[in-house]
C-alpha positions as CSV (number, residue, x, y, z in Angstrom):
1,M,100.5,94.8,179.2
2,A,100.9,95.2,175.5
3,P,98.0,94.0,173.4
4,L,98.2,90.5,172.0
5,Q,99.5,90.5,168.4
6,M,97.9,87.9,166.1
7,T,96.8,88.0,162.5
8,S,93.4,86.6,163.3
9,P,92.4,87.4,166.9
10,P,89.7,85.2,168.4
11,A,86.2,86.3,167.8
12,I,84.4,87.1,171.0
13,G,80.7,87.0,171.6
14,L,77.6,84.8,171.8
15,H,75.1,86.5,169.5
16,G,77.2,86.6,166.3
17,S,78.0,89.4,163.8
18,A,78.3,93.0,164.9
19,M,76.0,92.4,167.8
20,A,78.6,90.1,169.4
21,D,81.2,92.8,169.2
22,L,78.9,95.5,170.5
23,L,77.6,93.4,173.5
24,T,81.1,92.2,174.5
25,G,82.6,95.7,174.1
26,I,80.0,97.3,176.4
27,R,80.1,94.4,178.9
28,Q,83.9,94.7,179.2
29,A,83.8,98.5,179.5
30,I,81.3,98.1,182.4
31,L,83.1,95.3,184.2
32,L,86.5,96.9,183.8
33,G,85.3,100.3,185.1
34,K,85.4,102.3,181.9
35,Y,81.8,103.0,182.5
36,P,81.6,103.2,186.3
37,A,78.7,101.9,188.3
38,G,76.1,104.6,188.9
39,T,77.0,106.7,185.9
40,W,75.1,107.3,182.7
41,L,75.9,104.9,179.8
42,P,77.1,106.8,176.7
43,T,74.4,108.0,174.4
44,E,73.0,105.7,171.7
45,R,74.7,107.9,169.1
46,E,78.1,107.7,170.8
47,L,77.9,104.0,171.1
48,A,76.8,103.6,167.5
49,E,79.8,105.7,166.3
50,E,82.2,103.9,168.6
51,F,81.3,100.4,167.5
52,G,80.3,101.2,163.9
53,V,76.7,99.9,164.2
54,A,73.2,101.3,163.7
55,R,71.4,102.9,166.6
56,R,68.7,100.2,166.6
57,A,71.5,97.7,167.3
58,V,72.6,99.8,170.3
59,R,69.0,99.8,171.6
60,R,68.8,96.0,171.2
61,A,72.1,95.6,173.0
62,I,71.0,97.8,175.9
63,D,67.8,95.7,176.3
64,I,70.0,92.6,176.5
65,L,72.3,94.3,179.0
66,A,69.3,95.4,181.1
67,E,68.1,91.7,181.2
68,E,71.6,90.7,182.3
69,G,71.5,93.3,185.1
70,L,74.5,95.3,183.9
71,V,72.4,98.5,183.2
72,V,69.2,100.0,184.7
73,C,66.7,101.5,182.2
74,R,64.0,104.0,183.1
75,P,61.5,105.7,180.7
76,R,62.8,109.1,179.3
77,F,66.2,108.6,181.0
78,R,69.5,107.3,179.6
79,P,70.5,103.9,181.0
80,V,72.5,103.9,184.2
81,V,75.4,101.4,184.8
82,A,74.4,99.0,187.6
83,T,76.6,97.6,190.3
84,P,77.1,93.9,189.5
85,S,77.4,92.9,193.2
86,T,74.0,94.4,194.0
87,K,72.2,93.6,190.8
88,P,73.4,90.2,189.7
89,F,73.2,88.9,186.1
90,S,70.0,87.1,185.4
91,L,69.1,85.6,182.0
92,P,65.5,85.4,180.8
93,A,63.8,82.1,181.3
94,A,63.3,81.4,177.5
95,P,65.8,83.7,175.6
96,V,65.5,84.0,171.9
97,A,68.7,84.8,170.1
98,P,69.6,84.9,166.4
99,P,71.7,82.0,165.0
100,L,75.4,82.3,165.7
101,K,77.5,83.6,162.8
102,L,81.2,84.1,162.2
103,A,81.8,87.6,163.6
104,A,84.5,90.1,162.7
105,P,87.0,89.8,165.5
106,L,87.2,92.5,168.2
107,P,90.5,94.3,168.7
108,P,92.2,93.0,171.8
109,P,90.4,94.5,174.9
110,A,92.4,97.0,176.9
111,L,92.8,94.8,180.0
112,S,95.3,95.5,182.7
113,G,96.7,91.9,182.9
114,D,96.1,91.9,186.6
115,K,94.3,88.6,187.1
116,A,93.7,89.3,190.8
117,G,91.4,92.2,189.8
118,S,89.8,90.7,186.8
119,R,86.1,89.7,186.8
120,L,86.0,88.0,183.4
121,V,86.0,84.2,182.9
122,A,86.4,82.9,179.4
123,L,84.4,80.0,177.9
124,V,86.4,78.6,175.0
125,M,84.5,76.3,172.7
126,W,82.9,75.9,169.3
127,H,79.6,77.7,168.7
128,G,77.8,74.6,167.6
129,D,76.8,72.5,164.6
130,P,74.3,73.9,162.1
131,E,72.2,70.7,162.5
132,E,71.6,71.5,166.2
133,Q,67.9,72.2,166.7
134,G,66.7,75.0,168.9
135,V,69.0,76.5,171.6
136,T,72.5,75.0,171.1
137,A,74.4,73.2,173.8
138,Q,77.0,75.9,173.8
139,R,74.5,78.6,174.6
140,R,73.0,76.6,177.4
141,I,76.4,76.0,178.9
142,F,77.2,79.7,178.7
143,W,73.9,80.7,180.3
144,G,74.3,78.3,183.2
145,M,77.9,79.4,183.7
146,N,77.0,83.1,183.6
147,R,74.1,82.8,186.0
148,R,76.4,81.3,188.6
149,L,79.3,83.6,188.0
150,A,77.2,86.7,188.3
151,Q,76.2,85.8,191.8
152,D,79.8,86.4,192.8
153,G,80.3,89.5,190.6
154,F,82.0,87.7,187.7
155,H,81.0,87.7,184.1
156,G,81.5,85.2,181.3
157,V,83.0,85.9,177.9
158,F,82.4,83.5,175.0
159,L,85.5,82.9,172.8
160,D,84.3,81.1,169.7
161,L,86.4,78.4,168.1
162,G,83.9,78.0,165.3
163,G,84.0,78.5,161.6
164,L,84.0,76.4,158.5
165,V,87.3,75.2,157.0
166,Q,87.9,77.1,153.8
167,A,90.9,75.1,152.7
168,P,90.6,72.1,150.3
169,P,89.2,69.0,152.0
170,E,91.7,66.7,153.6
171,S,91.8,63.1,152.3
172,V,91.4,60.1,154.6
173,D,92.1,57.0,152.6
174,G,91.1,58.8,149.5
175,A,87.8,60.1,150.9
176,A,87.0,63.8,151.5
177,Q,86.5,65.1,155.0
178,D,83.2,66.6,156.1
179,L,83.8,70.3,155.9
180,R,81.3,71.2,158.5
181,Y,84.1,70.5,161.0
182,S,87.5,72.1,161.3
183,S,90.5,70.0,160.5
184,E,92.8,69.0,163.4
185,A,95.4,71.5,162.2
186,E,92.9,74.3,162.2
187,N,91.7,73.4,165.7
188,V,95.2,73.4,167.0
189,K,95.9,76.8,165.6
190,R,92.6,78.3,166.8
191,E,92.8,76.8,170.3
192,A,96.4,78.0,170.7
193,A,95.4,81.6,169.7
194,H,92.5,81.6,172.2
195,L,94.5,80.1,175.0
196,R,97.3,82.7,174.6
197,Y,94.6,85.4,174.4
198,V,93.3,84.4,177.8
199,L,96.8,84.2,179.3
200,E,97.9,87.6,178.0
201,H,94.8,89.6,178.6
202,G,94.2,89.2,182.3
203,F,91.2,86.9,182.5
204,A,90.4,85.5,186.0
205,G,89.9,82.0,184.7
206,I,88.9,79.8,181.8
207,V,86.3,77.1,181.1
208,F,87.7,75.0,178.2
209,Y,86.2,72.5,175.8
210,A,89.2,71.0,174.1
211,Y,88.9,69.7,170.5
212,A,92.6,69.4,169.6
213,Y,93.2,67.2,172.7
214,R,96.2,65.5,171.1
215,R,98.1,68.8,170.7
216,N,98.6,72.1,172.6
217,R,99.2,70.1,175.9
218,E,102.2,72.2,177.0
219,L,100.2,75.4,176.4
220,I,97.2,74.0,178.2
221,Q,99.4,73.1,181.1
222,E,100.9,76.6,181.1
223,V,97.4,78.0,181.4
224,A,96.6,75.7,184.3
225,Q,99.7,76.9,186.1
226,H,98.8,80.5,185.9
227,L,95.0,80.7,186.4
228,P,92.1,78.4,187.3
229,L,91.3,76.1,184.4
230,V,88.1,74.0,184.2
231,L,87.9,71.4,181.5
232,I,84.4,70.4,180.4
233,D,83.0,67.3,178.5
234,R,86.4,65.7,178.0
235,M,89.7,65.5,179.9
236,V,93.0,66.2,178.2
237,P,95.6,63.4,178.9
238,S,98.5,64.5,181.2
239,I,96.8,67.8,182.1
240,Q,96.1,68.3,185.8
241,A,93.0,70.4,185.9
242,D,89.5,70.5,187.3
243,Y,86.9,68.7,185.2
244,V,83.1,68.8,184.8
245,G,81.2,66.4,182.6
246,I,78.5,63.7,182.9
247,D,78.5,60.1,183.8
248,N,78.8,58.8,180.2
249,H,79.2,55.2,181.2
250,R,76.0,55.0,183.2
251,A,74.1,57.0,180.7
252,Q,75.0,54.8,177.7
253,Y,74.4,51.7,179.9
254,E,70.9,52.8,180.6
255,A,70.2,53.8,176.9
256,T,71.4,50.3,175.9
257,Q,69.2,48.8,178.6
258,H,66.2,50.6,177.1
259,V,66.8,49.1,173.7
260,L,67.2,45.6,175.2
261,S,64.0,46.1,177.2
262,L,62.2,46.5,173.9
263,G,63.3,43.0,172.8
264,H,66.2,43.9,170.5
265,R,69.2,41.6,170.7
266,R,71.2,42.5,167.5
267,V,72.3,45.9,168.6
268,L,75.0,47.9,166.8
269,F,77.0,50.7,168.4
270,V,78.3,53.4,166.1
271,T,81.1,55.5,167.4
272,T,84.3,57.4,166.6
273,A,87.9,56.5,167.3
274,E,88.5,59.6,169.4
275,P,90.8,58.6,172.4
276,I,88.9,60.7,174.9
277,N,87.1,59.6,178.1
278,T,83.7,60.7,176.8
279,V,83.7,58.3,173.8
280,Q,85.5,55.5,175.7
281,D,83.0,55.6,178.6
282,R,80.1,55.4,176.2
283,V,81.5,52.4,174.5
284,E,82.1,50.7,177.8
285,G,78.6,51.5,178.9
286,Y,77.2,49.7,175.8
287,R,79.5,46.8,176.3
288,Q,78.6,46.3,180.0
289,A,74.9,46.4,179.2
290,M,75.3,43.8,176.4
291,A,77.4,41.5,178.7
292,E,74.7,41.8,181.4
293,A,71.6,41.1,179.3
294,P,69.2,39.0,181.4
295,D,69.1,36.0,179.0
296,G,72.9,35.8,178.7
297,P,75.7,37.9,177.3
298,L,75.0,39.3,173.8
299,P,77.5,39.8,171.0
300,E,79.1,43.2,170.9
301,N,78.8,45.0,167.5
302,V,80.9,48.2,167.5
303,L,81.5,50.1,164.2
304,T,84.2,52.7,164.6
305,A,85.0,55.6,162.3
306,L,88.7,56.4,162.1
307,N,88.0,60.1,161.8
308,R,84.9,61.7,160.4
309,W,82.6,59.5,158.4
310,T,84.1,58.6,155.1
311,V,83.4,56.1,152.3
312,P,85.1,53.0,153.9
313,E,83.1,53.3,157.1
314,W,79.8,53.7,155.3
315,S,80.6,50.7,153.1
316,V,80.9,48.5,156.2
317,F,77.7,50.0,157.6
318,E,75.8,49.4,154.5
319,S,77.1,45.8,154.2
320,L,75.7,45.1,157.7
321,F,72.2,46.2,156.7
322,C,72.3,44.3,153.4
323,L,72.4,41.1,155.3
324,P,69.2,39.0,155.4
325,Q,66.6,40.4,157.8
326,E,67.2,37.7,160.4
327,Q,70.9,38.6,160.6
328,R,71.1,42.3,160.3
329,P,71.0,44.7,163.3
330,T,67.5,45.7,164.5
331,A,68.8,48.6,166.7
332,V,71.5,51.2,166.4
333,L,72.9,53.1,169.3
334,C,75.0,56.2,168.3
335,V,77.8,57.9,170.2
336,N,76.1,61.3,169.6
337,D,73.1,62.8,167.9
338,H,75.0,64.0,164.8
339,T,76.0,60.4,164.1
340,A,72.4,59.3,164.6
341,M,71.3,61.9,162.0
342,N,73.8,60.5,159.5
343,V,72.9,56.9,160.3
344,C,69.2,57.7,159.7
345,R,70.0,59.2,156.3
346,R,71.9,56.0,155.3
347,L,69.2,53.7,156.5
348,L,66.6,55.7,154.6
349,A,68.8,55.5,151.5
350,L,68.9,51.7,151.9
351,G,65.1,51.6,151.9
352,L,64.9,50.9,155.6
353,R,62.5,52.7,157.9
354,V,63.1,54.2,161.4
355,P,61.7,52.8,163.7
356,E,59.7,50.2,161.9
357,D,62.8,48.3,160.5
358,V,65.6,49.7,162.7
359,V,65.3,51.6,165.9
360,L,67.7,54.4,166.6
361,C,69.1,56.1,169.7
362,G,71.4,59.1,170.0
363,F,73.3,60.9,172.7
364,D,73.4,64.6,173.8
365,D,69.8,65.8,172.9
366,N,70.9,68.6,170.6
367,C,69.1,67.1,167.5
368,S,65.7,66.0,168.7
369,V,64.1,65.3,165.3
370,L,65.5,63.0,162.6
371,P,65.5,63.7,158.9
372,N,62.3,61.6,158.5
373,D,60.6,63.9,161.0
374,I,60.6,61.2,163.8
375,G,61.6,62.2,167.3
376,L,65.0,60.9,168.3
377,T,65.3,58.9,171.5
378,T,68.5,60.1,173.1
379,V,70.4,60.8,176.3
380,A,70.0,64.5,177.4
381,Q,73.0,66.2,178.8
382,P,72.2,68.8,181.5
383,F,74.0,71.6,179.7
384,E,72.9,74.5,182.0
385,Q,74.0,72.4,185.0
386,I,77.4,71.7,183.4
387,G,77.9,75.4,182.9
388,S,76.8,76.2,186.5
389,A,79.0,73.4,187.9
390,A,82.0,74.7,185.9
391,A,81.4,78.2,187.3
392,E,81.1,76.8,190.8
393,T,84.3,74.9,190.3
394,F,86.1,78.0,189.1
395,L,84.8,80.1,192.0
396,A,85.9,77.4,194.5
397,R,89.4,77.3,193.0
398,N,89.7,81.0,192.7
399,S,88.8,81.5,196.4
400,E,91.6,79.3,197.6
401,A,94.7,80.8,199.1
402,S,97.0,78.8,196.7
403,P,94.6,77.8,193.9
404,I,97.4,76.5,191.6
405,G,98.7,73.1,192.4
406,A,95.9,72.1,194.8
407,P,94.1,68.7,194.3
408,T,91.9,68.8,191.3
409,R,88.1,68.4,191.3
410,H,86.3,65.8,189.2
411,I,82.6,66.2,188.8
412,E,80.3,63.9,186.8
413,L,76.6,64.9,186.6
414,P,73.8,62.5,185.9
415,A,72.1,62.5,182.5
416,R,68.6,61.4,181.6
417,L,67.1,59.2,178.9
418,V,64.5,61.0,176.7
419,I,62.3,58.4,174.9
420,R,60.9,59.5,171.6
421,A,59.5,57.7,168.6
422,S,62.8,56.5,167.0
423,T,63.0,53.5,169.4
424,G,59.4,52.5,168.6
425,S,57.7,49.9,170.7
426,R,58.4,46.4,172.0
427,V,59.4,43.8,169.3
428,N,59.0,40.0,169.4
429,V,62.6,39.0,169.1
430,S,63.4,37.5,172.5
431,P,62.2,37.9,176.1
432,P,62.5,41.6,177.3
433,L,64.7,42.8,180.0
434,V,62.7,42.4,183.2
435,E,65.4,42.7,185.9
436,P,68.2,45.1,186.4
437,P,71.8,43.8,186.3
438,P,73.1,42.1,189.4
439,H,75.1,45.0,190.7
440,R,72.0,47.3,191.0
441,S,68.8,46.7,192.9
442,R,65.5,47.4,191.3
443,T,64.8,50.2,193.8
444,E,68.1,51.9,192.9
445,S,67.5,51.5,189.2
446,L,64.1,53.1,189.3
447,R,65.3,55.9,191.6
448,N,68.2,56.9,189.5
449,R,66.7,56.5,186.0
450,R,64.8,59.5,185.0
451,V,62.9,59.1,181.7
452,D,61.1,61.8,179.7
453,H,58.2,60.8,177.4
454,T,57.7,63.4,174.7
455,A,55.5,63.6,171.7
456,P,56.4,60.9,169.2
457,N,56.3,63.1,166.1
458,R,57.6,66.5,166.9
459,T,57.7,69.1,164.2
460,K,59.6,72.3,164.1
C-alpha cells in the first residue's frame, strides 16, 4: 500500500519530541518484524544515525523498551529483540516521563496494510491540558490499554491530536476563545487526518476519543466498517461502535449528595453546552440529586457556557456571587476539574474564599490542587481501567469471526468520590442529608460509594 500523503502527518508517540519518534520507530520495527525476535538490536550508533538523535537518547529508549518487554538487556551484550508472546509488555508501577511536547511528525510507517496480520492498535486522543497535575489522564489510559494488549501480543501506538491553535482567536459574541484548546475546525482537520492514517496504514484497531463529535461522522463510520473501533469517554451520535466510559450520572449524583450532606442548599452547577452523553449525564445526575433532597426538592441552578468560557458567561457568574450573602450560592459543582480551576480563580478575584465562603467540587481528578493551594474535591475517573477495558473490548471484537456489524458493547465503569479540602466541613444552613434517596437502600448506598480522604492541603 502506498504511504499516506498529507502535508502534516499525525505526530506519533507518548513521550514527546525526538524521543517519541525514536520509541515509536523502534517499537514498530520490532512488532512488524524488521528487527526479528531473537536477533541483535542495531547498535546504538546505527540507531542514532537512523533516527537523527544522540546516543544517550538511544540508551534511554532502550531502557524504556526493556521495561516494556520488547528487548532483553544483559551486561556487556547488545540488546536482543524479545518475543512479545513470551515476554509481555509490562509498564513500571510508577513511571516518570517528561512532559508531552509537540513532536516533529514521523514519516508514515512502512506497514503492509494487512490488518489481519497487524499487531498495532491506535489510541487517538489529545495529549492533555497543561493544567493537569502529575500523570495525565491520557498517559494513564494508554498505560492501561497497553498492559492489556500486550497480554495478547498487541501493542498500542499513541496518535496525538494535541497542539495549540496558532491562528488568530475565534470570536464568540465578541469574546476571544481560550487558545489552550483547538478550534472545532482544527479538531475536524486533525481527527480526519488521524482516522485516515489508521485506515490506510494497516492498524488492527483504534481506540478513539472524539473531540469534533459534530463532524467527521461519515469517516468515523467508515473506520467502524473496516476495523474494530472503540469509543471512549463520549459516544458519537449515529455511530454504531463499542463504547467504554464511566457512569457519569451516578458519579455526579453522589458528588451532589456529598455537598447536600454538608448542609448546602443553594448549589450551582457549572457546565458546558456540549451535546454529548458525558456532559448531559452529569447534568442529569445533579438534577436528580437536587430533586431528591431529603427536606424536599431544591431549585436547580445550572450555568451553561455556550462554547469555551467567554465574557458573557463570566458576567452572569459574577452577578450571582454579587448577590447578598443569604441569596448567593454557597456551593459550586463543576462539570470537570478545568472548569473548577477557572471558577476558583473567579471567586478569588471577587474576594470570596474557597472553601470558607463557597465550597467547590470538580470532576475527573486530573487537577487535584486549586490555584489557592487547596485540595480539590472531585470525582476520580479510573483512567487505567478505562484503557484496559477498551483494550479488552477491542480484543473481544477482534476475535469474532465476523467482528464488523455484530452487536455493540456498552461499558460504564464506576467512579469514586475523592474528598479534599475544597468542600470544607458541615455548614449550618439546613438539616443535612441523613437518608439516601428512595430508590436506593442505605446498604446499597454505602456498598457502592467509595470515598477517598486525602490530605486537605496538598502541595506539589
